[in-house]
C-alpha positions as CSV (number, residue, x, y, z in Angstrom):
1,E,-7.8,-8.5,-4.7
2,I,-4.2,-8.9,-5.3
3,V,-1.6,-9.6,-2.6
4,V,2.1,-9.2,-3.5
5,V,4.7,-11.3,-1.8
6,Q,8.1,-9.6,-1.4
7,V,11.0,-11.8,-0.4
8,G,14.5,-10.9,0.8
9,Q,16.4,-7.7,0.8
10,C,16.3,-7.1,-3.0
11,G,12.7,-8.3,-3.3
12,N,11.5,-5.9,-0.6
13,Q,13.4,-2.9,-2.0
14,I,12.2,-3.5,-5.5
15,G,8.7,-4.0,-4.1
16,C,8.9,-0.7,-2.2
17,R,9.9,1.1,-5.4
18,F,7.0,-0.7,-7.2
19,W,4.5,0.7,-4.8
20,D,6.0,4.3,-5.3
21,V,5.8,4.1,-9.0
22,A,2.3,2.5,-9.0
23,L,1.0,5.4,-6.9
24,Q,2.7,8.0,-8.9
25,E,1.2,6.6,-12.2
26,Y,-2.2,6.3,-10.6
27,A,-2.1,9.9,-9.2
28,S,-1.6,11.1,-12.8
29,Y,-4.7,9.2,-13.8
30,N,-7.1,9.8,-11.0
31,K,-7.2,13.6,-10.4
32,T,-10.1,13.4,-8.0
33,A,-8.2,11.5,-5.2
34,T,-11.1,9.1,-5.0
35,Y,-10.6,5.4,-3.9
36,D,-11.9,3.3,-6.7
37,D,-12.0,-0.3,-7.9
38,A,-8.6,-0.2,-9.6
39,L,-6.9,1.2,-6.5
40,S,-8.7,-1.3,-4.2
41,S,-7.0,-4.2,-6.1
42,F,-3.6,-3.2,-4.7
43,F,-4.3,-1.1,-1.6
44,R,-6.6,-0.8,1.4
45,N,-8.0,2.7,2.1
46,V,-7.9,3.0,6.0
47,D,-9.0,5.3,8.6
48,V,-6.1,5.8,10.8
49,R,-7.7,8.0,13.4
50,K,-8.6,5.1,15.5
51,Q,-5.0,3.6,16.1
52,Q,-6.0,0.4,17.7
53,D,-8.5,-0.7,15.0
54,Y,-7.9,0.3,11.5
55,H,-11.1,-0.1,9.4
56,S,-11.2,-0.1,5.6
57,L,-13.1,2.8,3.9
58,P,-15.4,1.7,1.1
59,V,-14.8,2.2,-2.7
60,G,-16.0,5.7,-3.7
61,S,-14.7,7.4,-0.6
62,P,-11.9,10.1,-0.6
63,I,-8.4,8.5,-0.2
64,G,-7.3,8.4,3.4
65,T,-4.2,6.4,4.1
66,L,-3.4,3.6,1.7
67,K,-1.9,0.4,2.9
68,A,-0.4,-2.0,0.3
69,R,-1.7,-5.4,0.1
70,A,1.8,-7.0,0.5
71,V,3.5,-9.8,2.6
72,L,7.1,-8.8,3.2
73,I,9.6,-11.7,4.1
74,D,13.2,-11.4,5.2
75,T,15.5,-12.9,7.8
76,E,17.0,-9.5,8.7
77,T,14.7,-6.9,10.2
78,G,16.8,-3.9,9.0
79,V,15.2,-3.6,5.5
80,L,11.7,-4.4,6.9
81,N,12.0,-1.8,9.5
82,S,13.1,0.9,7.1
83,L,10.1,0.0,4.8
84,L,7.5,-0.1,7.5
85,G,8.8,2.7,9.8
């Protein structure tokens, strides 16, 4: 598993764009929308129907909601709120 650390306004904005591009490229490769080993390196596939307790869906299951494996660090909450909200 890989965890990305994004630091500061610029790092968080570039990181956000990275995740968008990574998913677009992956979507062109994986036409079946199946959560596989390659995708599990960067994302968790979670079931969001249970709001209080997200649990990861196993490799091989259909893609539900993907959560990037990233740590976002910034002293101002504005950029973080826009990325997470």
